[in-house]
mmCIF file of the N, C-alpha and C atoms, coordinates in Angstrom:
data_MODEL
# 
_entry.id   MODEL 
# 
loop_
_atom_site.group_PDB 
_atom_site.id 
_atom_site.type_symbol 
_atom_site.label_atom_id 
_atom_site.label_alt_id 
_atom_site.label_comp_id 
_atom_site.label_asym_id 
_atom_site.label_entity_id 
_atom_site.label_seq_id 
_atom_site.pdbx_PDB_ins_code 
_atom_site.Cartn_x 
_atom_site.Cartn_y 
_atom_site.Cartn_z 
_atom_site.occupancy 
_atom_site.B_iso_or_equiv 
_atom_site.pdbx_formal_charge 
_atom_site.auth_seq_id 
_atom_site.auth_comp_id 
_atom_site.auth_asym_id 
_atom_site.auth_atom_id 
_atom_site.pdbx_PDB_model_num 
ATOM 1   N N  . UNK A 1 1  ? 127.584 170.293 41.790 1.00 0.00 ? 1  UNK A N  1 
ATOM 2   C CA . UNK A 1 1  ? 126.843 170.531 43.011 1.00 0.00 ? 1  UNK A CA 1 
ATOM 3   C C  . UNK A 1 1  ? 127.656 171.422 43.943 1.00 0.00 ? 1  UNK A C  1 
ATOM 4   N N  . UNK A 1 2  ? 126.973 172.213 44.672 1.00 0.00 ? 2  UNK A N  1 
ATOM 5   C CA . UNK A 1 2  ? 127.560 173.093 45.674 1.00 0.00 ? 2  UNK A CA 1 
ATOM 6   C C  . UNK A 1 2  ? 128.795 173.802 45.111 1.00 0.00 ? 2  UNK A C  1 
ATOM 7   N N  . UNK A 1 3  ? 129.931 173.802 45.829 1.00 0.00 ? 3  UNK A N  1 
ATOM 8   C CA . UNK A 1 3  ? 131.119 174.509 45.340 1.00 0.00 ? 3  UNK A CA 1 
ATOM 9   C C  . UNK A 1 3  ? 131.779 173.826 44.142 1.00 0.00 ? 3  UNK A C  1 
ATOM 10  N N  . UNK A 1 4  ? 131.333 172.629 43.802 1.00 0.00 ? 4  UNK A N  1 
ATOM 11  C CA . UNK A 1 4  ? 131.869 171.942 42.626 1.00 0.00 ? 4  UNK A CA 1 
ATOM 12  C C  . UNK A 1 4  ? 131.620 172.715 41.345 1.00 0.00 ? 4  UNK A C  1 
ATOM 13  N N  . UNK A 1 5  ? 130.639 173.626 41.352 1.00 0.00 ? 5  UNK A N  1 
ATOM 14  C CA . UNK A 1 5  ? 130.352 174.400 40.152 1.00 0.00 ? 5  UNK A CA 1 
ATOM 15  C C  . UNK A 1 5  ? 131.499 175.336 39.771 1.00 0.00 ? 5  UNK A C  1 
ATOM 16  N N  . UNK A 1 6  ? 132.395 175.619 40.696 1.00 0.00 ? 6  UNK A N  1 
ATOM 17  C CA . UNK A 1 6  ? 133.561 176.433 40.347 1.00 0.00 ? 6  UNK A CA 1 
ATOM 18  C C  . UNK A 1 6  ? 134.428 175.726 39.303 1.00 0.00 ? 6  UNK A C  1 
ATOM 19  N N  . UNK A 1 7  ? 134.332 174.412 39.232 1.00 0.00 ? 7  UNK A N  1 
ATOM 20  C CA . UNK A 1 7  ? 135.045 173.651 38.206 1.00 0.00 ? 7  UNK A CA 1 
ATOM 21  C C  . UNK A 1 7  ? 134.504 173.890 36.814 1.00 0.00 ? 7  UNK A C  1 
ATOM 22  N N  . UNK A 1 8  ? 133.349 174.519 36.692 1.00 0.00 ? 8  UNK A N  1 
ATOM 23  C CA . UNK A 1 8  ? 132.739 174.814 35.392 1.00 0.00 ? 8  UNK A CA 1 
ATOM 24  C C  . UNK A 1 8  ? 133.250 176.116 34.787 1.00 0.00 ? 8  UNK A C  1 
ATOM 25  N N  . UNK A 1 9  ? 134.163 176.780 35.475 1.00 0.00 ? 9  UNK A N  1 
ATOM 26  C CA . UNK A 1 9  ? 134.716 178.041 34.974 1.00 0.00 ? 9  UNK A CA 1 
ATOM 27  C C  . UNK A 1 9  ? 135.874 177.784 34.028 1.00 0.00 ? 9  UNK A C  1 
ATOM 28  N N  . UNK A 1 10 ? 136.049 178.662 33.056 1.00 0.00 ? 10 UNK A N  1 
ATOM 29  C CA . UNK A 1 10 ? 137.167 178.547 32.113 1.00 0.00 ? 10 UNK A CA 1 
ATOM 30  C C  . UNK A 1 10 ? 138.496 178.601 32.851 1.00 0.00 ? 10 UNK A C  1 
ATOM 31  N N  . UNK A 1 11 ? 138.548 179.367 33.924 1.00 0.00 ? 11 UNK A N  1 
ATOM 32  C CA . UNK A 1 11 ? 139.789 179.547 34.685 1.00 0.00 ? 11 UNK A CA 1 
ATOM 33  C C  . UNK A 1 11 ? 140.005 178.491 35.767 1.00 0.00 ? 11 UNK A C  1 
ATOM 34  N N  . UNK A 1 12 ? 139.152 177.479 35.839 1.00 0.00 ? 12 UNK A N  1 
ATOM 35  C CA . UNK A 1 12 ? 139.280 176.448 36.873 1.00 0.00 ? 12 UNK A CA 1 
ATOM 36  C C  . UNK A 1 12 ? 140.597 175.685 36.722 1.00 0.00 ? 12 UNK A C  1 
ATOM 37  N N  . UNK A 1 13 ? 141.192 175.245 37.833 1.00 0.00 ? 13 UNK A N  1 
ATOM 38  C CA . UNK A 1 13 ? 142.452 174.487 37.757 1.00 0.00 ? 13 UNK A CA 1 
ATOM 39  C C  . UNK A 1 13 ? 142.346 173.224 36.911 1.00 0.00 ? 13 UNK A C  1 
ATOM 40  N N  . UNK A 1 14 ? 141.154 172.660 36.791 1.00 0.00 ? 14 UNK A N  1 
ATOM 41  C CA . UNK A 1 14 ? 140.968 171.422 36.037 1.00 0.00 ? 14 UNK A CA 1 
ATOM 42  C C  . UNK A 1 14 ? 140.488 171.675 34.604 1.00 0.00 ? 14 UNK A C  1 
ATOM 43  N N  . UNK A 1 15 ? 140.560 172.910 34.121 1.00 0.00 ? 15 UNK A N  1 
ATOM 44  C CA . UNK A 1 15 ? 139.982 173.281 32.828 1.00 0.00 ? 15 UNK A CA 1 
ATOM 45  C C  . UNK A 1 15 ? 140.555 172.477 31.668 1.00 0.00 ? 15 UNK A C  1 
ATOM 46  N N  . UNK A 1 16 ? 141.842 172.252 31.648 1.00 0.00 ? 16 UNK A N  1 
ATOM 47  C CA . UNK A 1 16 ? 142.461 171.509 30.546 1.00 0.00 ? 16 UNK A CA 1 
ATOM 48  C C  . UNK A 1 16 ? 141.968 170.071 30.514 1.00 0.00 ? 16 UNK A C  1 
ATOM 49  N N  . UNK A 1 17 ? 141.952 169.426 31.661 1.00 0.00 ? 17 UNK A N  1 
ATOM 50  C CA . UNK A 1 17 ? 141.483 168.043 31.742 1.00 0.00 ? 17 UNK A CA 1 
ATOM 51  C C  . UNK A 1 17 ? 139.999 167.941 31.403 1.00 0.00 ? 17 UNK A C  1 
ATOM 52  N N  . UNK A 1 18 ? 139.210 168.902 31.866 1.00 0.00 ? 18 UNK A N  1 
ATOM 53  C CA . UNK A 1 18 ? 137.782 168.902 31.594 1.00 0.00 ? 18 UNK A CA 1 
ATOM 54  C C  . UNK A 1 18 ? 137.516 169.092 30.101 1.00 0.00 ? 18 UNK A C  1 
ATOM 55  N N  . UNK A 1 19 ? 138.275 169.964 29.471 1.00 0.00 ? 19 UNK A N  1 
ATOM 56  C CA . UNK A 1 19 ? 138.143 170.169 28.026 1.00 0.00 ? 19 UNK A CA 1 
ATOM 57  C C  . UNK A 1 19 ? 138.412 168.881 27.271 1.00 0.00 ? 19 UNK A C  1 
ATOM 58  N N  . UNK A 1 20 ? 139.437 168.155 27.660 1.00 0.00 ? 20 UNK A N  1 
ATOM 59  C CA . UNK A 1 20 ? 139.768 166.890 27.003 1.00 0.00 ? 20 UNK A CA 1 
ATOM 60  C C  . UNK A 1 20 ? 138.622 165.885 27.154 1.00 0.00 ? 20 UNK A C  1 
ATOM 61  N N  . UNK A 1 21 ? 138.036 165.815 28.331 1.00 0.00 ? 21 UNK A N  1 
ATOM 62  C CA . UNK A 1 21 ? 136.919 164.890 28.559 1.00 0.00 ? 21 UNK A CA 1 
ATOM 63  C C  . UNK A 1 21 ? 135.687 165.279 27.736 1.00 0.00 ? 21 UNK A C  1 
ATOM 64  N N  . UNK A 1 22 ? 135.398 166.559 27.698 1.00 0.00 ? 22 UNK A N  1 
ATOM 65  C CA . UNK A 1 22 ? 134.254 167.026 26.915 1.00 0.00 ? 22 UNK A CA 1 
ATOM 66  C C  . UNK A 1 22 ? 134.488 166.766 25.429 1.00 0.00 ? 22 UNK A C  1 
ATOM 67  N N  . UNK A 1 23 ? 135.696 167.024 24.965 1.00 0.00 ? 23 UNK A N  1 
ATOM 68  C CA . UNK A 1 23 ? 136.034 166.769 23.558 1.00 0.00 ? 23 UNK A CA 1 
ATOM 69  C C  . UNK A 1 23 ? 135.951 165.291 23.217 1.00 0.00 ? 23 UNK A C  1 
ATOM 70  N N  . UNK A 1 24 ? 136.116 164.433 24.216 1.00 0.00 ? 24 UNK A N  1 
ATOM 71  C CA . UNK A 1 24 ? 136.015 162.986 24.014 1.00 0.00 ? 24 UNK A CA 1 
ATOM 72  C C  . UNK A 1 24 ? 134.558 162.508 24.071 1.00 0.00 ? 24 UNK A C  1 
ATOM 73  N N  . UNK A 1 25 ? 133.621 163.419 24.304 1.00 0.00 ? 25 UNK A N  1 
ATOM 74  C CA . UNK A 1 25 ? 132.219 163.056 24.283 1.00 0.00 ? 25 UNK A CA 1 
ATOM 75  C C  . UNK A 1 25 ? 131.509 163.028 25.622 1.00 0.00 ? 25 UNK A C  1 
ATOM 76  N N  . UNK A 1 26 ? 132.212 163.334 26.707 1.00 0.00 ? 26 UNK A N  1 
ATOM 77  C CA . UNK A 1 26 ? 131.598 163.355 28.030 1.00 0.00 ? 26 UNK A CA 1 
ATOM 78  C C  . UNK A 1 26 ? 130.724 164.599 28.180 1.00 0.00 ? 26 UNK A C  1 
ATOM 79  N N  . UNK A 1 27 ? 129.533 164.434 28.719 1.00 0.00 ? 27 UNK A N  1 
ATOM 80  C CA . UNK A 1 27 ? 128.671 165.580 29.006 1.00 0.00 ? 27 UNK A CA 1 
ATOM 81  C C  . UNK A 1 27 ? 128.851 165.955 30.472 1.00 0.00 ? 27 UNK A C  1 
ATOM 82  N N  . UNK A 1 28 ? 129.002 167.243 30.725 1.00 0.00 ? 28 UNK A N  1 
ATOM 83  C CA . UNK A 1 28 ? 129.204 167.747 32.076 1.00 0.00 ? 28 UNK A CA 1 
ATOM 84  C C  . UNK A 1 28 ? 128.045 168.675 32.410 1.00 0.00 ? 28 UNK A C  1 
ATOM 85  N N  . UNK A 1 29 ? 127.485 168.500 33.587 1.00 0.00 ? 29 UNK A N  1 
ATOM 86  C CA . UNK A 1 29 ? 126.323 169.260 34.036 1.00 0.00 ? 29 UNK A CA 1 
ATOM 87  C C  . UNK A 1 29 ? 126.650 170.026 35.314 1.00 0.00 ? 29 UNK A C  1 
ATOM 88  N N  . UNK A 1 30 ? 125.963 171.147 35.492 1.00 0.00 ? 30 UNK A N  1 
ATOM 89  C CA . UNK A 1 30 ? 126.064 171.917 36.730 1.00 0.00 ? 30 UNK A CA 1 
ATOM 90  C C  . UNK A 1 30 ? 124.646 172.299 37.156 1.00 0.00 ? 30 UNK A C  1 
ATOM 91  N N  . UNK A 1 31 ? 124.393 172.267 38.440 1.00 0.00 ? 31 UNK A N  1 
ATOM 92  C CA . UNK A 1 31 ? 123.073 172.638 38.971 1.00 0.00 ? 31 UNK A CA 1 
ATOM 93  C C  . UNK A 1 31 ? 122.905 174.156 38.951 1.00 0.00 ? 31 UNK A C  1 
ATOM 94  N N  . UNK A 1 32 ? 121.830 174.594 38.332 1.00 0.00 ? 32 UNK A N  1 
ATOM 95  C CA . UNK A 1 32 ? 121.581 176.033 38.178 1.00 0.00 ? 32 UNK A CA 1 
ATOM 96  C C  . UNK A 1 32 ? 121.496 176.757 39.519 1.00 0.00 ? 32 UNK A C  1 
ATOM 97  N N  . UNK A 1 33 ? 120.887 176.150 40.524 1.00 0.00 ? 33 UNK A N  1 
ATOM 98  C CA . UNK A 1 33 ? 120.764 176.834 41.821 1.00 0.00 ? 33 UNK A CA 1 
ATOM 99  C C  . UNK A 1 33 ? 122.133 177.078 42.453 1.00 0.00 ? 33 UNK A C  1 
ATOM 100 N N  . UNK A 1 34 ? 123.050 176.146 42.267 1.00 0.00 ? 34 UNK A N  1 
ATOM 101 C CA . UNK A 1 34 ? 124.391 176.317 42.833 1.00 0.00 ? 34 UNK A CA 1 
ATOM 102 C C  . UNK A 1 34 ? 125.211 177.318 42.018 1.00 0.00 ? 34 UNK A C  1 
ATOM 103 N N  . UNK A 1 35 ? 125.051 177.296 40.701 1.00 0.00 ? 35 UNK A N  1 
ATOM 104 C CA . UNK A 1 35 ? 125.722 178.274 39.840 1.00 0.00 ? 35 UNK A CA 1 
ATOM 105 C C  . UNK A 1 35 ? 125.247 179.676 40.208 1.00 0.00 ? 35 UNK A C  1 
ATOM 106 N N  . UNK A 1 36 ? 123.940 179.854 40.283 1.00 0.00 ? 36 UNK A N  1 
ATOM 107 C CA . UNK A 1 36 ? 123.377 181.180 40.575 1.00 0.00 ? 36 UNK A CA 1 
ATOM 108 C C  . UNK A 1 36 ? 123.678 181.645 41.991 1.00 0.00 ? 36 UNK A C  1 
ATOM 109 N N  . UNK A 1 37 ? 123.688 180.732 42.957 1.00 0.00 ? 37 UNK A N  1 
ATOM 110 C CA . UNK A 1 37 ? 123.968 181.105 44.347 1.00 0.00 ? 37 UNK A CA 1 
ATOM 111 C C  . UNK A 1 37 ? 125.377 181.664 44.509 1.00 0.00 ? 37 UNK A C  1 
ATOM 112 N N  . UNK A 1 38 ? 126.273 181.281 43.608 1.00 0.00 ? 38 UNK A N  1 
ATOM 113 C CA . UNK A 1 38 ? 127.659 181.736 43.681 1.00 0.00 ? 38 UNK A CA 1 
ATOM 114 C C  . UNK A 1 38 ? 127.955 182.845 42.677 1.00 0.00 ? 38 UNK A C  1 
ATOM 115 N N  . UNK A 1 39 ? 126.925 183.339 42.004 1.00 0.00 ? 39 UNK A N  1 
ATOM 116 C CA . UNK A 1 39 ? 127.091 184.448 41.066 1.00 0.00 ? 39 UNK A CA 1 
ATOM 117 C C  . UNK A 1 39 ? 127.885 184.089 39.825 1.00 0.00 ? 39 UNK A C  1 
ATOM 118 N N  . UNK A 1 40 ? 127.803 182.838 39.392 1.00 0.00 ? 40 UNK A N  1 
ATOM 119 C CA . UNK A 1 40 ? 128.613 182.377 38.266 1.00 0.00 ? 40 UNK A CA 1 
ATOM 120 C C  . UNK A 1 40 ? 127.826 182.240 36.966 1.00 0.00 ? 40 UNK A C  1 
ATOM 121 N N  . UNK A 1 41 ? 126.587 182.715 36.948 1.00 0.00 ? 41 UNK A N  1 
ATOM 122 C CA . UNK A 1 41 ? 125.715 182.519 35.803 1.00 0.00 ? 41 UNK A CA 1 
ATOM 123 C C  . UNK A 1 41 ? 126.324 182.893 34.466 1.00 0.00 ? 41 UNK A C  1 
ATOM 124 N N  . UNK A 1 42 ? 127.061 183.976 34.399 1.00 0.00 ? 42 UNK A N  1 
ATOM 125 C CA . UNK A 1 42 ? 127.662 184.436 33.146 1.00 0.00 ? 42 UNK A CA 1 
ATOM 126 C C  . UNK A 1 42 ? 129.097 183.940 32.968 1.00 0.00 ? 42 UNK A C  1 
ATOM 127 N N  . UNK A 1 43 ? 129.622 183.203 33.921 1.00 0.00 ? 43 UNK A N  1 
ATOM 128 C CA . UNK A 1 43 ? 131.023 182.800 33.899 1.00 0.00 ? 43 UNK A CA 1 
ATOM 129 C C  . UNK A 1 43 ? 131.245 181.322 33.603 1.00 0.00 ? 43 UNK A C  1 
ATOM 130 N N  . UNK A 1 44 ? 130.160 180.544 33.538 1.00 0.00 ? 44 UNK A N  1 
ATOM 131 C CA . UNK A 1 44 ? 130.267 179.103 33.297 1.00 0.00 ? 44 UNK A CA 1 
ATOM 132 C C  . UNK A 1 44 ? 130.605 178.869 31.825 1.00 0.00 ? 44 UNK A C  1 
ATOM 133 N N  . UNK A 1 45 ? 131.450 177.900 31.589 1.00 0.00 ? 45 UNK A N  1 
ATOM 134 C CA . UNK A 1 45 ? 131.845 177.552 30.220 1.00 0.00 ? 45 UNK A CA 1 
ATOM 135 C C  . UNK A 1 45 ? 130.617 177.235 29.373 1.00 0.00 ? 45 UNK A C  1 
ATOM 136 N N  . UNK A 1 46 ? 130.708 177.520 28.091 1.00 0.00 ? 46 UNK A N  1 
ATOM 137 C CA . UNK A 1 46 ? 129.595 177.267 27.173 1.00 0.00 ? 46 UNK A CA 1 
ATOM 138 C C  . UNK A 1 46 ? 129.333 175.781 26.952 1.00 0.00 ? 46 UNK A C  1 
ATOM 139 N N  . UNK A 1 47 ? 130.332 174.942 27.190 1.00 0.00 ? 47 UNK A N  1 
ATOM 140 C CA . UNK A 1 47 ? 130.159 173.503 26.938 1.00 0.00 ? 47 UNK A CA 1 
ATOM 141 C C  . UNK A 1 47 ? 129.683 172.733 28.174 1.00 0.00 ? 47 UNK A C  1 
ATOM 142 N N  . UNK A 1 48 ? 129.315 173.449 29.229 1.00 0.00 ? 48 UNK A N  1 
ATOM 143 C CA . UNK A 1 48 ? 128.735 172.855 30.429 1.00 0.00 ? 48 UNK A CA 1 
ATOM 144 C C  . UNK A 1 48 ? 127.217 173.009 30.340 1.00 0.00 ? 48 UNK A C  1 
ATOM 145 N N  . UNK A 1 49 ? 126.490 171.936 30.587 1.00 0.00 ? 49 UNK A N  1 
ATOM 146 C CA . UNK A 1 49 ? 125.025 171.973 30.551 1.00 0.00 ? 49 UNK A CA 1 
ATOM 147 C C  . UNK A 1 49 ? 124.516 172.370 31.934 1.00 0.00 ? 49 UNK A C  1 
ATOM 148 N N  . UNK A 1 50 ? 123.748 173.440 31.980 1.00 0.00 ? 50 UNK A N  1 
ATOM 149 C CA . UNK A 1 50 ? 123.146 173.892 33.238 1.00 0.00 ? 50 UNK A CA 1 
ATOM 150 C C  . UNK A 1 50 ? 121.791 173.204 33.372 1.00 0.00 ? 50 UNK A C  1 
ATOM 151 N N  . UNK A 1 51 ? 121.555 172.594 34.523 1.00 0.00 ? 51 UNK A N  1 
ATOM 152 C CA . UNK A 1 51 ? 120.293 171.883 34.737 1.00 0.00 ? 51 UNK A CA 1 
ATOM 153 C C  . UNK A 1 51 ? 119.695 172.256 36.086 1.00 0.00 ? 51 UNK A C  1 
ATOM 154 N N  . UNK A 1 52 ? 118.408 172.027 36.209 1.00 0.00 ? 52 UNK A N  1 
ATOM 155 C CA . UNK A 1 52 ? 117.717 172.277 37.476 1.00 0.00 ? 52 UNK A CA 1 
ATOM 156 C C  . UNK A 1 52 ? 117.579 170.954 38.237 1.00 0.00 ? 52 UNK A C  1 
ATOM 157 N N  . UNK A 1 53 ? 116.878 170.994 39.366 1.00 0.00 ? 53 UNK A N  1 
ATOM 158 C CA . UNK A 1 53 ? 116.734 169.774 40.161 1.00 0.00 ? 53 UNK A CA 1 
ATOM 159 C C  . UNK A 1 53 ? 115.965 168.680 39.423 1.00 0.00 ? 53 UNK A C  1 
ATOM 160 N N  . UNK A 1 54 ? 114.966 169.058 38.634 1.00 0.00 ? 54 UNK A N  1 
ATOM 161 C CA . UNK A 1 54 ? 114.242 168.053 37.860 1.00 0.00 ? 54 UNK A CA 1 
ATOM 162 C C  . UNK A 1 54 ? 115.169 167.362 36.868 1.00 0.00 ? 54 UNK A C  1 
ATOM 163 N N  . UNK A 1 55 ? 116.022 168.134 36.210 1.00 0.00 ? 55 UNK A N  1 
ATOM 164 C CA . UNK A 1 55 ? 116.998 167.556 35.289 1.00 0.00 ? 55 UNK A CA 1 
ATOM 165 C C  . UNK A 1 55 ? 117.977 166.652 36.013 1.00 0.00 ? 55 UNK A C  1 
ATOM 166 N N  . UNK A 1 56 ? 118.377 167.056 37.224 1.00 0.00 ? 56 UNK A N  1 
ATOM 167 C CA . UNK A 1 56 ? 119.286 166.242 38.023 1.00 0.00 ? 56 UNK A CA 1 
ATOM 168 C C  . UNK A 1 56 ? 118.660 164.889 38.368 1.00 0.00 ? 56 UNK A C  1 
ATOM 169 N N  . UNK A 1 57 ? 117.399 164.918 38.733 1.00 0.00 ? 57 UNK A N  1 
ATOM 170 C CA . UNK A 1 57 ? 116.696 163.669 39.043 1.00 0.00 ? 57 UNK A CA 1 
ATOM 171 C C  . UNK A 1 57 ? 116.635 162.786 37.798 1.00 0.00 ? 57 UNK A C  1 
ATOM 172 N N  . UNK A 1 58 ? 116.328 163.369 36.662 1.00 0.00 ? 58 UNK A N  1 
ATOM 173 C CA . UNK A 1 58 ? 116.274 162.591 35.418 1.00 0.00 ? 58 UNK A CA 1 
ATOM 174 C C  . UNK A 1 58 ? 117.627 161.979 35.086 1.00 0.00 ? 58 UNK A C  1 
ATOM 175 N N  . UNK A 1 59 ? 118.696 162.721 35.299 1.00 0.00 ? 59 UNK A N  1 
ATOM 176 C CA . UNK A 1 59 ? 120.042 162.180 35.079 1.00 0.00 ? 59 UNK A CA 1 
ATOM 177 C C  . UNK A 1 59 ? 120.323 161.029 36.042 1.00 0.00 ? 59 UNK A C  1 
ATOM 178 N N  . UNK A 1 60 ? 119.901 161.176 37.292 1.00 0.00 ? 60 UNK A N  1 
ATOM 179 C CA . UNK A 1 60 ? 120.108 160.123 38.292 1.00 0.00 ? 60 UNK A CA 1 
ATOM 180 C C  . UNK A 1 60 ? 119.355 158.850 37.930 1.00 0.00 ? 60 UNK A C  1 
ATOM 181 N N  . UNK A 1 61 ? 118.177 159.006 37.355 1.00 0.00 ? 61 UNK A N  1 
ATOM 182 C CA . UNK A 1 61 ? 117.388 157.847 36.933 1.00 0.00 ? 61 UNK A CA 1 
ATOM 183 C C  . UNK A 1 61 ? 118.017 157.178 35.712 1.00 0.00 ? 61 UNK A C  1 
ATOM 184 N N  . UNK A 1 62 ? 118.537 157.998 34.806 1.00 0.00 ? 62 UNK A N  1 
ATOM 185 C CA . UNK A 1 62 ? 119.061 157.482 33.535 1.00 0.00 ? 62 UNK A CA 1 
ATOM 186 C C  . UNK A 1 62 ? 120.417 156.786 33.672 1.00 0.00 ? 62 UNK A C  1 
ATOM 187 N N  . UNK A 1 63 ? 121.155 157.101 34.728 1.00 0.00 ? 63 UNK A N  1 
ATOM 188 C CA . UNK A 1 63 ? 122.515 156.565 34.871 1.00 0.00 ? 63 UNK A CA 1 
ATOM 189 C C  . UNK A 1 63 ? 122.643 155.758 36.163 1.00 0.00 ? 63 UNK A C  1 
ATOM 190 N N  . UNK A 1 64 ? 123.219 154.561 36.034 1.00 0.00 ? 64 UNK A N  1 
ATOM 191 C CA . UNK A 1 64 ? 123.298 153.672 37.187 1.00 0.00 ? 64 UNK A CA 1 
ATOM 192 C C  . UNK A 1 64 ? 124.421 154.022 38.157 1.00 0.00 ? 64 UNK A C  1 
ATOM 193 N N  . UNK A 1 65 ? 125.432 154.711 37.708 1.00 0.00 ? 65 UNK A N  1 
ATOM 194 C CA . UNK A 1 65 ? 126.571 155.062 38.573 1.00 0.00 ? 65 UNK A CA 1 
ATOM 195 C C  . UNK A 1 65 ? 126.551 156.554 38.854 1.00 0.00 ? 65 UNK A C  1 
ATOM 196 N N  . UNK A 1 66 ? 126.292 156.915 40.072 1.00 0.00 ? 66 UNK A N  1 
ATOM 197 C CA . UNK A 1 66 ? 126.238 158.320 40.485 1.00 0.00 ? 66 UNK A CA 1 
ATOM 198 C C  . UNK A 1 66 ? 127.355 158.549 41.499 1.00 0.00 ? 66 UNK A C  1 
ATOM 199 N N  . UNK A 1 67 ? 128.208 159.584 41.240 1.00 0.00 ? 67 UNK A N  1 
ATOM 200 C CA . UNK A 1 67 ? 129.288 159.902 42.166 1.00 0.00 ? 67 UNK A CA 1 
ATOM 201 C C  . UNK A 1 67 ? 129.198 161.367 42.550 1.00 0.00 ? 67 UNK A C  1 
ATOM 202 N N  . UNK A 1 68 ? 129.435 161.645 43.796 1.00 0.00 ? 68 UNK A N  1 
ATOM 203 C CA . UNK A 1 68 ? 129.456 163.010 44.280 1.00 0.00 ? 68 UNK A CA 1 
ATOM 204 C C  . UNK A 1 68 ? 130.636 163.143 45.227 1.00 0.00 ? 68 UNK A C  1 
ATOM 205 N N  . UNK A 1 69 ? 131.332 164.272 45.132 1.00 0.00 ? 69 UNK A N  1 
ATOM 206 C CA . UNK A 1 69 ? 132.523 164.488 45.959 1.00 0.00 ? 69 UNK A CA 1 
ATOM 207 C C  . UNK A 1 69 ? 132.336 165.667 46.886 1.00 0.00 ? 69 UNK A C  1 
ATOM 208 N N  . UNK A 1 70 ? 131.262 165.686 47.608 1.00 0.00 ? 70 UNK A N  1 
ATOM 209 C CA . UNK A 1 70 ? 131.103 166.774 48.561 1.00 0.00 ? 70 UNK A CA 1 
ATOM 210 C C  . UNK A 1 70 ? 130.888 166.232 49.942 1.00 0.00 ? 70 UNK A C  1 
# 
């Protein structure tokens, strides 16, 4: 969400840790409107799932623990 989408870049400071989590089976999502608003559409890692607001709502319904750091 918002500037958090910068963490979806290969060059992000948390890239190594994020890779380990994804390799362990964690799915990571980024909101398409926030990715596009920051011009990152072609720069987001291939292993990050881009979703829209409808997808975000579905994820919120499917998971009981929702955390946001903004």
